[in-house]
C-alpha positions as semicolon CSV with decimal commas, in nm:
position;residue;x (nm);y (nm);z (nm)
1;X;0,000;0,000;0,000
2;X;0,295;0,232;-0,057
3;X;0,434;0,224;0,296
4;X;0,803;0,168;0,360
5;X;0,848;-0,073;0,649
6;X;1,118;-0,148;0,903
7;X;1,169;-0,338;1,226
8;X;1,411;-0,213;1,492
9;X;1,531;-0,470;1,746
10;X;1,880;-0,458;1,897
11;X;1,906;-0,833;1,940
12;X;2,053;-1,129;1,754
13;X;1,879;-1,127;1,414
14;X;1,824;-1,504;1,411
15;X;1,642;-1,509;1,748
16;X;1,289;-1,640;1,677
17;X;1,404;-1,669;1,312
18;X;1,340;-1,298;1,267
19;X;1,599;-1,265;0,989
20;X;1,404;-1,518;0,781
21;X;1,053;-1,428;0,894
22;X;1,068;-1,052;0,842
23;X;1,208;-1,095;0,493
24;X;0,947;-1,359;0,415
25;X;0,650;-1,137;0,503
26;X;0,789;-0,841;0,313
27;X;0,953;-0,597;0,555
28;X;1,187;-0,362;0,367
29;X;1,448;-0,339;0,646
30;X;1,538;-0,518;0,969
31;X;1,779;-0,329;1,194
32;X;1,925;-0,590;1,430
33;X;2,205;-0,560;1,687
34;X;2,463;-0,510;1,410
35;X;2,302;-0,175;1,331
36;X;2,367;-0,050;1,684
37;X;2,666;0,045;1,894
38;X;2,629;-0,194;2,186
39;X;2,873;-0,172;2,478
40;X;2,893;-0,297;2,835
41;X;2,799;0,054;2,951
42;X;2,478;0,085;2,750
43;X;2,360;-0,274;2,791
44;X;2,182;-0,471;3,061
45;X;1,991;-0,799;3,069
46;X;1,905;-0,899;2,712
47;X;2,109;-0,620;2,553
48;X;2,091;-0,253;2,457
49;X;1,904;-0,038;2,707
50;X;1,573;0,102;2,584
51;X;1,671;0,469;2,603
52;X;1,986;0,410;2,400
53;X;1,788;0,188;2,164
54;X;1,544;0,463;2,072
55;X;1,819;0,726;2,045
56;X;2,027;0,511;1,811
57;X;1,723;0,412;1,605
58;X;1,625;0,768;1,520
59;X;1,894;0,818;1,254
60;X;1,762;0,516;1,065
61;X;1,402;0,623;1,097
62;X;1,487;0,967;0,961
63;X;1,615;0,801;0,644
64;X;1,285;0,623;0,577
65;X;1,077;0,758;0,294
66;X;0,726;0,863;0,393
67;X;0,476;0,716;0,439
68;X;0,634;0,451;0,656
69;X;0,558;0,188;0,917
70;X;0,821;0,132;1,185
71;X;0,813;-0,128;1,459
72;X;1,032;-0,110;1,769
73;X;1,086;-0,408;1,999
74;X;1,242;-0,309;2,331
75;X;1,453;-0,527;2,561
76;X;1,501;-0,379;2,908
77;X;1,161;-0,473;3,052
78;X;1,227;-0,848;3,018
79;X;1,302;-1,118;3,272
80;X;1,516;-1,121;3,482
81;X;1,443;-0,743;3,496
82;X;1,799;-0,636;3,567
83;X;1,868;-0,263;3,574
84;X;2,178;-0,063;3,661
85;X;2,142;0,136;3,981
86;X;2,185;0,471;3,804
87;X;1,891;0,389;3,574
88;X;1,642;0,303;3,849
89;X;1,423;0,603;3,929
90;X;1,188;0,426;4,173
91;X;1,256;0,187;4,458
92;X;1,207;-0,187;4,411
93;X;0,892;-0,349;4,545
94;X;0,918;-0,537;4,875
95;X;0,806;-0,900;4,854
96;X;0,947;-1,251;4,867
97;X;1,004;-1,240;4,489
98;X;1,318;-1,070;4,365
99;X;1,173;-1,093;4,013
100;X;0,859;-0,897;4,098
101;X;1,057;-0,650;4,310
102;X;1,277;-0,555;4,013
103;X;0,995;-0,566;3,758
104;X;0,851;-0,229;3,861
105;X;1,185;-0,058;3,808
106;X;1,227;-0,185;3,451
107;X;0,865;-0,098;3,364
108;X;0,930;0,256;3,488
109;X;1,253;0,273;3,287
110;X;1,071;0,160;2,971
111;X;0,799;0,421;3,032
112;X;1,066;0,691;3,049
113;X;1,226;0,564;2,727
114;X;0,890;0,583;2,549
115;X;0,837;0,935;2,684
116;X;1,173;1,041;2,539
117;X;1,074;0,891;2,205
118;X;0,744;1,085;2,206
119;X;0,944;1,404;2,278
120;X;1,164;1,329;1,978
121;X;0,861;1,280;1,752
122;X;0,725;1,618;1,860
123;X;1,058;1,797;1,811
124;X;1,102;1,640;1,466
125;X;0,752;1,740;1,357
126;X;0,647;1,376;1,314
127;X;0,408;1,348;1,606
128;X;0,101;1,508;1,447
129;X;0,124;1,282;1,141
130;X;0,165;0,954;1,326
131;X;-0,059;0,677;1,450
132;X;0,131;0,539;1,749
133;X;0,057;0,193;1,885
134;X;0,197;0,062;2,214
135;X;0,151;-0,302;2,303
136;X;0,293;-0,579;2,515
137;X;0,363;-0,917;2,361
138;X;0,323;-1,146;2,664
139;X;0,254;-1,152;3,038
140;X;0,488;-0,974;3,279
141;X;0,516;-1,205;3,581
142;X;0,479;-1,582;3,559
143;X;0,277;-1,794;3,802
144;X;0,599;-1,900;3,976
145;X;0,551;-1,585;4,184
146;X;0,198;-1,640;4,314
147;X;0,263;-1,541;4,676
148;X;0,422;-1,211;4,579
149;X;0,150;-1,136;4,325
150;X;-0,140;-1,184;4,565
151;X;0,048;-0,962;4,813
152;X;0,081;-0,688;4,551
153;X;-0,275;-0,726;4,421
154;X;-0,417;-0,758;4,773
155;X;-0,595;-1,082;4,688
156;X;-0,666;-1,377;4,919
157;X;-0,555;-1,645;4,674
158;X;-0,415;-1,697;4,326
159;X;-0,710;-1,838;4,134
160;X;-0,734;-1,965;3,777
161;X;-0,943;-1,658;3,696
162;X;-0,676;-1,426;3,834
163;X;-0,414;-1,611;3,630
164;X;-0,607;-1,550;3,307
165;X;-0,649;-1,181;3,395
166;X;-0,273;-1,155;3,438
167;X;-0,218;-1,272;3,079
168;X;-0,353;-0,939;2,957
169;X;-0,114;-0,689;2,800
170;X;-0,147;-0,318;2,725
171;X;-0,275;-0,213;2,383
172;X;-0,287;0,160;2,317
173;X;-0,372;0,330;1,990
174;X;-0,277;0,700;2,001
175;X;-0,389;0,937;1,726
176;X;-0,300;1,303;1,796
177;X;-0,605;1,529;1,799
178;X;-0,850;1,245;1,862
179;X;-1,045;1,205;2,184
180;X;-0,963;0,884;2,365
181;X;-1,190;0,605;2,482
182;X;-1,146;0,273;2,657
183;X;-1,274;-0,027;2,462
184;X;-1,341;-0,317;2,696
185;X;-1,366;-0,614;2,461
186;X;-1,214;-0,959;2,458
187;X;-0,927;-0,929;2,209
188;X;-0,584;-1,066;2,134
189;X;-0,276;-0,994;1,928
190;X;-0,437;-1,177;1,638
191;X;-0,677;-0,880;1,616
192;X;-0,406;-0,615;1,586
193;X;-0,350;-0,636;1,210
194;X;-0,715;-0,600;1,098
195;X;-0,758;-0,315;1,348
196;X;-0,457;-0,125;1,209
197;X;-0,568;-0,183;0,850
198;X;-0,911;-0,039;0,932
199;X;-0,757;0,269;1,095
200;X;-0,552;0,328;0,780
201;X;-0,857;0,284;0,558
202;X;-0,701;-0,012;0,377
203;X;-0,923;-0,292;0,249
204;X;-0,765;-0,614;0,375
205;X;-1,026;-0,840;0,216
206;X;-0,797;-0,998;-0,041
207;X;-0,538;-1,104;0,217
208;X;-0,541;-1,426;0,416
209;X;-0,554;-1,307;0,774
210;X;-0,706;-1,401;1,106
211;X;-0,859;-1,197;1,385
212;X;-1,120;-0,924;1,369
213;X;-1,119;-0,544;1,373
214;X;-1,170;-0,409;1,726
215;X;-1,400;-0,139;1,589
216;X;-1,632;-0,387;1,419
217;X;-1,959;-0,400;1,611
218;X;-2,024;-0,759;1,498
219;X;-1,678;-0,897;1,574
220;X;-1,632;-1,231;1,751
221;X;-1,587;-1,181;2,126
222;X;-1,339;-1,466;2,154
223;X;-0,968;-1,527;2,195
224;X;-0,756;-1,843;2,225
225;X;-0,491;-1,838;2,498
226;X;-0,139;-1,973;2,468
227;X;-0,211;-2,278;2,685
228;X;-0,490;-2,397;2,453
229;X;-0,779;-2,265;2,660
230;X;-1,002;-1,980;2,550
């Protein structure tokens, strides 16, 4: 549809077969760890820190011909949620789970990295012309940390229902100048593509795809979970 496309992910290009998969589905560019200056000072956990990741990605994004679609996959807010002391701007949580305790600090760090990226978009004059989508790709804390989670959530027990609720991830669609609303529907990542295509006014009818547009009043209120349940 005339969009130039790129993925930015400062990780090993073969992880999850991304080097093969992105090329196979037609992305124009994949900027992997070889496109970045990665050092011991600017890395933690899985690799390049989020703030450095966005800063180093900007020069590549500025070279993309408009209109374009760019996808950024961050690293810092991943298990085991390590963060250098100078990067932590809030205190860790206090529970029996070191994983949960550190999780809040890396989430905060990622939030700050995203804020810096928004500031860049505004300074570069790109903000007003952009649809910006923020989403998580899987749960934050596994069920190995039940005791700490019920402490944090102030629940009496870790039920199957609570476990399903904790599989949810954020999905934000931000369009400058548009009033926001919360859509409380059962949905999954499989629904992201048809939703984006609708927002762009692109007819996706000729393409083999799954999922349903979140704005479709007659959509199926159903999602399959990763353990086979629904």
